[in-house]
Steps between C-alpha positions, in 0.01 A plus 500: 500500500722615210430864575563453877837327425599783269424755768723313742770425244550833316641717784741220601621470133560874488683497839725211373572671172588837665725324752668305222553815294658679800730202573626512136551882474658531843628161618580474866403330825198724559348467149573125505312460831203701364488282193507187710219625715290604196551164320408308816179694541405418136592128520321462827185570310598286200591224733157471662385131444141597548522765224640252258229248585237764441649604176526140374138427595386826328680389180283188484186714511594815299339537159577857416819516292671802666421369845633152406814662364563695821455176705755324267759771560430501873565125523837549319593775742385327819634154440878561532440672836320214668805412699601541875543860612851433608602369159342802326672736730846348447449507122400866507783602730761320283358651181521846648850454622627361171335779305648755727844340436465533122396867542789600721783291354747657266788314331857608575766537227853616605369637826216691345131417547323491162129471439352269226499782243870556552584136483310458183671799349833333554372184330369708204811714454818362640758345274684337786411140585642545849288808564188324359565190715527720815163675418338166414610340827396807696146461346473148655610580854137559606445135420730384775333741737148361459547141369438327834187700554378428152545126553314520835220687321480222241474238781234704690301553180522136421373414852202728437438342156513139609277567800235608245549189285735630231831341396695814584476880479563505124195280441283714741603825342430388145164341592370815688592727204258330266775320315577129424849380586490239228400752239755747635792261452366392161517862396853527646606192302350637185674836536827323586485291192414791260769736642785249551653507155457875417625592847809287463568638152458864619708444817779356310520811283492725807757288690735547201466876528542499885809280478654744252397793711652369820797322357414153626420165331125423464539210742625743763193733491334512836177661644668840558563535123131562440330829571252383767591317821257219407528524119133583478553776255670525153862620534599795280713257298185318399275790406496881464629764736200710599625659827632809307145558373382569854805698618373842610135383457250450784373147467211554735381786280529282186304226666230746599480641146461144370198438711355845445499429127292185563252699709623333826580748779805438712574843657315439824676157530841643448422776757439235763809294402852466630720476190864570573777321687621572848643309794264277710256456214417192298715486180239338291180614339133422549153645467246493791134556488453594866118507535336392172351849504762715325804515725751338259877550544825399336828440673803517276867605504520696173816598326456625144597203286320237288453251784308759708305626204370143453443463869293815530294404199452161663401615847268771362345228292400325822377835634263592209366147519407550871358844422284360220282254703130567468432677828152345511665162558494368859820568685610142485487500119703825461824299450677310232660166447874521503545362153274769345641798686848376412394464146391861477810622685728300266307629199577858607853430604587364158447849355842608638660307213220562239600703190171686484510597872868597484433718195181672616535515876873471584588747224712285273295584192628345178798343682267254656350395164860442376549278805180296452666177398760510777225584752291197384809284550546650844135431591519136381823453701338662810213245478739214462722614795213556728329172417817310586528695832137410591586133443782529758282679752190285477692169499715615788201594714333161437823339613526734804157400633544136399799482740628812681782294649654401158816653355327813375825668394583213264139474372499875414816476293394188326182678386699812403731291294216298339256774405719814474824329378708691754795335670521545873818646661748229581439337840221743572316408827263777594128543525479714182139397456405686818619832352177500289233671716206328329608152640463636861231767474285418202508118507371290205440818299755492213304285273241777480757695298513228242119488468504880503726503198249269323225739601695803387563353156140397451371843615739674272394285203137596573585873526695496178225321327212723627662835591804505278737472798550653840714807498306823493164333436222594733283226354751241622482644845116483495526137383723412791270671749180357369616150428774431749500749788134567577394141571756463789466151635146449408629245250767235536827613347494254209143584414574864513785473252291281263214755505740803469698365206253278335684176562635285780852583624771320310872536418441574132531881520788473735681259265426745210649787701822297560526395137446860378855610576697169439 
């Protein structure tokens, strides 16, 4: 039964993935329609009640571990699709239309359309509060374009979840991804508590520098005074300026050299990828394993700066993971839990601010060694900033699905104020939350980045202990392949991490990484 289901499922997954790829690299009505058709074909199979009943019955009888594991994963995949065809169709159509809107929209500043890279460049470099505010507000205009559809998606997803016996879509998404909601929020509470004081202290120092730079009182700092539209990255006033390191360098080549030195091939992946910005293309970045048989691709919008160096290392981290599955595994097990693949991607992305990598790969040499202390401070700040951002995103999504009719604009800014200590613009009434693509198109996903950071720190501690580190060490690459990549989803994510690192996942290594630069 499992093999028969796989034979039916695999070509539909490939078709859905290819249509999704095309809709992101060339957004338009035709690619959107093909994506909807492919997704409906896939979910028609996943929504078969008889198939779910058969799988659930087989789970009670299966004794062979790999067969049982495949049945577990099939149940998690099938359950959310057991809803009326009309509801599934409406959700898929709305998701496709919203994603197309994100791909094609560009902010307008003084009559000029600017892509996300250009808007972020203004926020990184401009000394004018007025110019920065215009760029920040332009980055949020996509939110007004899609907000009503995102709220409708939340309502429809909730209808699906409650029909299946769940409180809401948030609860369904967490439960069917082999996570526990109570444990999740206990982890969030723990990380909030341990980051609260060091983040507040660090941000007060940064705010003092920003106020001086822009000639305003600290109390008048607003979101556009930070370098990222969502303040999910460390502003240059709070760290080191690494963009000049990458000026004139090819960050795609640097990322490839990094993986080559680990014995992890990326050239075929890069050749299949779409890496540079243009109109009508998604402005974000992701990695896709199209067929679980070697067709792995990355979408990116590379410009040669630190942000995109980190992003290419991150996305190729996903890619080498997908390429490293044991090909003897059944097709259903050639996959990875989101927290683990994000952990590997984050581990690799962190190298863009690592002294050893900057010295040996990016060509800084002894200058990187001289900057080691400053880089450690930057890395600690980066973990603090991102942790506080995850708290905003995860708590907002729980509130969104708890009540899509609530005052989401106000809830968003209350969370930003509480966790990021950022004051909203005066009298701001706009769906700024909807400008974040993950809320619409990757719902109930952001907490995996927090767990991914815990995984990255624990993996790094293991590699330092057993291989002497990561950069340029083929033995570290072999450890990742053998212990993390090859098993695929033959093991639950938490058991996989425990077996790979020798201890259950905890926040200890993550806390040590934060403390290292404070």
